[in-house]
N, C-alpha and C positions, 0 to 999 in steps of 0.2 A: 458693275452696277450693284449697289447694296440691296440686300433683300430684307423685307420686313420680317421681324421676329416671328410674327404669326403666320408666315408663309414658308414653312419648312419644306425642304426638298426631300421626299421620301420614296424609296423603292419598296413595293409590296410583292410578296410571293404567295400564290394560292395553289395548293395541291391537295385539297381535301377529297377530291373524287377523281374524275377522268380528264380534267382540264388543267394544263400547266399554264397558269396565268401569271404574268409579270406586268405590273403597272408602275408608272412613275407620276407622282403628283407634287405640285408646288402649291401649298395651301389648299384652296378649293379648286385649283385648276388642273385638269388632266393633261399631261404632256405625252404620255404613251400608254398603250394598252395592248400588249402582245400576248397572244394565246396560241398554244399548241394543243390540239384536242386529239384524244385517242378513242373518240366515240365510235369510229368505224371499226376499230379492232374489237370492240365489245359487242357490236350489233349482232354478230352471228351467235352469240350466247344468250341474247335477249335480255342482257343486264350487264352491269359493270363487274368485271372480274378484278378483285383487288391486286393480285400479283401482276397482271397485265398492266394495270394502271400505274403501279409503282415503277415498273421497268420503263414505261413510256415517260414518266416524269424524269427519271434519271437521265434518259437520252436527250430529252428536250430542254433540260434546265439551263445549261450554259448558253446554248445558242439563243434561247428565248430571252434571257437576261440581256445578252448583247444586242439583240434586236430592239429591245425596249430602250436601252441607253442610246442607241443610234437614232431611233425615232424621236426621242425627247431632245436629242442634241446636247446631252450632258455627259460629263465624265463621272465615273463611279466615285472618284475622290471628292466630288462636289456634294455628295449626298449628306443629309443631316441625320439620317437614320435608315434602318432596314426593318421592315415589318413583315411578319409571316403568319399565316394561319396556323395556330397551335392546336385547334380543335373547334368543334367536333368534326368528325370525318373518318375516313378509312385510315387506320393506324399506320400501315405501311406507306401509304401515299403521303400522309402528313409528315412522316419522318424524313422523307426525301426533301421536302420543302424546308423543314426546320433545320436539317443538317446543312443545306445549301445556304440558308440565311445566316446561320452561325458562322460558317466558313467565310462568307463575304464580309460580314460585320467585323469578325476578328481580324481578317487580313487588312481591311480598310481602316480599322480603328474607329468604327461607328457604333452608336448604340443600337441594341437589338430589341425589338418589340414583338412578343408573341401575342397575337390578338385572336379574338373570337370570330369564327366564321359568320355567325348569325348577326352579331353587332356590325360586322363589316358590310353585310347586305343592306343594313339600314343606312349606314354612313355614306355609302356610295352616292346617295341621292344629292349630297352636297355638291358633287361635281356637276350636277345637272341644274339644280334649282336653288343653289346657294345654301347658307347655313340652315341647319335643321331647327325648327321651332322647339322650344323646351316647355313642356314635354312634347314628345312625338309619339303618336300611336302608329305601330307598324304591324302590318299583316305580311308575314313571310311564308311563301308557298313554293315548295320545290319538291324534288324527288324524295327527299327524306324528312322534310319539315313542313308542318302546317302550324304556324304559331302566331298568337296575338301577343304583342309585346308593348309595354309602356316604357318609354325611354326619357326620363327627366334629364339625364346627362349621358350621352352616348359613350363617353369614355369611362364612366364609373358607376352608372346606375341604370340598369336595364331590368325591368320587372316582367316576368312571364305571367300573363293573365290566363292563357289557355294554349293548348297544344293538341296534337293528334294523339289519340289513344290506341290507334292501330295503323292502318295504311294512311300515309300522307297523300295529299292531293296528286302530286306528281307520280307517285308510285301507282296510284289507281289509274292514271292516264296510261302508264306503261302496260299495266296488266290488261286493261280493256282493249288497247291496241293489239296486244298479243292474241286475245281471243278473236278479234276481228281480222287477224292475219295482216295487219297493217305495218308491222315492223317495229323497230326500236331506234330512237326513243319515241314514245307515244304522244307526247304533248303537241309538237308541231303538226303531226299528221292528222290527229283527231281535230285539231283546230281547223285545219284545211278542209277536211270532209264535212265538218259541222256547218260550214258556211253554206253548203248546198242542201242541208237537211232542215227538218222542222223540229225545233226544240220542244214543241208541245205534243209531238207524235206519241211519245211513251212517257208515262208518269213514273219515273224512277224515284225511290225513297230518298228523303233528306235526313241524313243521320244526325242524332243528338239535337233534334229541334223540338222535342216534347217539353211540356211544362215542368217536368221533374228532372230533365237532363241537365248536365253541366252547361252553364250559359255560354262559355267561351271555348269549350273543348270541341275537337273535330273528330269525326269517324267516317272513313270512306270504305271500310272493308265490306259492310253490308251492301252498299251501293254497287261495288265491284261485283259481288256475288250475284246480286239481283240482275245486273246486266248480263253476266255470263249465263245465268239460267234462262233468261229471256231468249238469248241467242241460241242456246242449246235446244230449247223447245221449238223454235222456228225450224232449225235444221232437222230435228227429229220428225217434224211434220212434213218434211220435204219442201218447205217453203223457202223462198229466197230471203236472205237477211237484208233489210234496207239499211246498208252501212251508214249512209249520210244521216238518216233519221236517228239511228242508235247513237252515233257520235254526237249529234246536236243535243239529244235528250239527256244523255249522260253528262255532257259538258255543262248543260244548263243546271242540272242538279248540284254539281260541284260548285259552280260559280254562285248560285243562289245562296247556298249555305255560307260560303266564304264571305261574301259581301254583306249579307244580313248580319252576321255575328260581328264583323269588323265595325260596321256603322253603329250597332248597338253599343259596342265597347266605347266608341268615341262619345256617344251621348251619355252613357253611364259615368264616364270619367271626366266629362266636361272638357274634352279635347276637340279643338276645331280643325285639326289637320290629320289626315290619314296618309301614311306612306305604304305602298305595296312593293315588295321586293321578292327576290328568288326567281328561279327559272320559270315557274308557272305564271309569273307576272307578265311574261311576254304574250300570254294568251289574249287574243283580241276580244273575246266575249267577256272575260274577266275585267278588262280595262273599260269596256263600254258600260257594263252593268254597274261597276264601282263608280264611274263618273256620274251616271244618272242618279244612283242612290245617294251619293255624297252631295250632289247639287240639291236634291230634294231635302236633305237634312241640314243644309248650310255648312257643309264640311268641305274644306279645301283638300283636293286629292293630289298627291305627289307620286308619280310613277316614273322611274328612270327609263330611258330608251331601252329597247329589248336587249341590246348587247351588254348593257350594264346590269341587267337583271340576272342573267346566268352567271355562273361562277367565273370570276376574273380577278386579275391582280390589282386592277385599279381600286376595287373596293377595299382591299387590304391596305393599299398605300394611303387611301383616304382616311381610314381609321388611324393608321400609324401617324399621319401628318397631324391629325387632331390630338393624338397623345403627346406629340412633341410640342405643339403649340400651347397645350394646357399644362405642360410641365409634369406629365405623369411619369412615374418611375419606369425605367427600362427593365427588360428581363435579364436574368443572369445567364451565364454560359451553361448552366445546368438545365436550361429550358428543354423540355421534352414535349412530344406530341401527346395529346389527351383526346382519345377518340370520342369521349362523352363529356367534354368540357361544357359545363352548364352556361347558359346565356348570361346568368348573373355575374359571371366572371368575364368581363369585357376584354381583359387582357391579363397576362400572367406576369406580375411584377417580380423583381428580385426581392424576395421577402423570406427571411429566415423562418424555417418551420412551416412554410406554406403547404397547405394540405392539398395534395393532388388526387386524393381518393374521392371520386365523385360517384362511386358505384351505388351509394344508397340515396334513395329519394329522388333520383333523376331519371326514372325509367322513360319519361316522355321525351328526354333529350336525345335518346338514341336514334340514329338514322336508320329507318327501317329498310331503305333500299340497300344500305351497307350490310345490314344483317342478312337480307335476302341474298345479296350477291356473293356472300361468303360461301353459300351453298353451291354456287356455280363451279367452284374449284373442284368439287367432288362429284358433280353430275356430268354424265356423258352427253 
């Protein structure tokens, strides 16, 4: 059966952190989403250990690709392209994925597409709700990123409006969960406890919401510190810490800031759609507050199902399929991992003299969880 030219069959590989994700997409249709997670191996360290993640990717890669092909019911030779996360992320982990993608693409004679992790988080929504409106406003919230992005064209034009200047939202969830002795990762467990707590019990600070603060940037470091000091004071006084109330009040502060700034960005830019992606987008309170505030502002909210919010290969395949459908140039065999690839580079095309040095002017694009987790290698 002939396939439409705008429905390319693409395999995507995602290894930016601790999930080995392999997805297969035909156009905007998800055929397979196979994931092998090493999160349990990192839990005892309280954060992701880069070397452990890289080794886990290496072991999981071939069986996860085979599982995806079997799930999709397709042969590798039928693929129209192979997409892989080229950055941002953990350098060693990214290299495993890029190396695997290059090997498969070369062996199969298929075009290779090195794509941006953040742009992939936006594009994955096409698998759930159809083609993205142009432009799309996206709020990406994860362990390393809290970003507001305007995407007139997901394959070639993504513009950062604001980002985290210190701790990202997901990192703050992890750190607060650690102080409360709730384990790692912090997002799901705090979400669970918060449902039993009172979000108005404690008034924690809302960072960067003053009249002179950057309108679209985020800061959660002060909030994390405020929560830790509040807990310490309770413990020092010999009082029991109301875990559910702390979790609910902390979560409310995070979600309040995220949704308020996202809706304001939509209004300021005249965009009537908001897409929320990244691991923290699975948070039930974030979804509920975003829905209410978007409805009040006449904005259509698009949030993928939780499994597509966390890191996965489907999102990489989705962006790769869009690259093929729109005739974007493939990457060269010299493609390498770029741990601080800016979101303005939605993919890495084969371009002579292409500048891979993004060290200047992109401090906000660094993944703070990744920076933090490097320390774990040296801490007992």
